[in-house]
C-alpha positions in Angstrom: 68.3 81.4 37.4 71.0 78.9 38.4 72.6 78.7 41.9 75.8 80.3 40.6 73.9 83.1 38.9 71.8 83.8 42.0 74.9 83.9 44.2 76.6 86.3 41.8 73.5 88.5 41.7 73.4 88.5 45.5 77.1 89.7 45.6 76.5 92.4 43.0 73.4 93.7 44.9 75.2 93.5 48.2 78.0 95.8 46.9 75.3 98.1 45.5 73.7 98.3 48.9 76.9 99.1 50.6 77.6 101.9 48.1 74.0 103.3 48.6 74.4 103.2 52.4 77.7 105.1 52.2 76.3 107.7 49.8 72.8 108.2 51.0 72.5 106.6 54.5 70.4 103.8 55.9 67.0 105.5 55.7 67.2 106.6 52.1 64.4 105.3 49.8 66.9 103.9 47.3 68.9 102.1 50.0 65.7 100.6 51.4 64.6 99.5 47.9 68.0 97.8 47.3 67.9 96.2 50.7 64.4 94.7 50.1 65.5 93.4 46.7 68.6 91.8 48.3 66.3 90.2 51.0 64.2 88.7 48.2 67.3 87.2 46.6 68.5 85.8 49.9 65.1 84.1 50.4 65.4 82.6 46.9 68.8 81.0 47.6 67.6 79.8 51.0 64.6 78.1 49.3 66.9 76.6 46.7 69.2 75.1 49.4 66.2 73.9 51.4 64.8 72.1 48.3 68.2 70.7 47.4 68.7 69.4 50.9 65.3 67.8 51.1 65.7 66.1 47.7 68.8 64.3 49.0 67.1 62.9 52.0 
């Protein structure tokens, strides 16, 4: 997945998470599942940026 694709996916999942919180609340299983998935995507982009930064140096 490219950087742009990953950032787009993060934005889509972020919106999905907001909708889930509004509909079901913070402690709902679906909200928690989406939140964990978003966490994983954020970790991926952080790793991508870390590797990119270290390749430049």
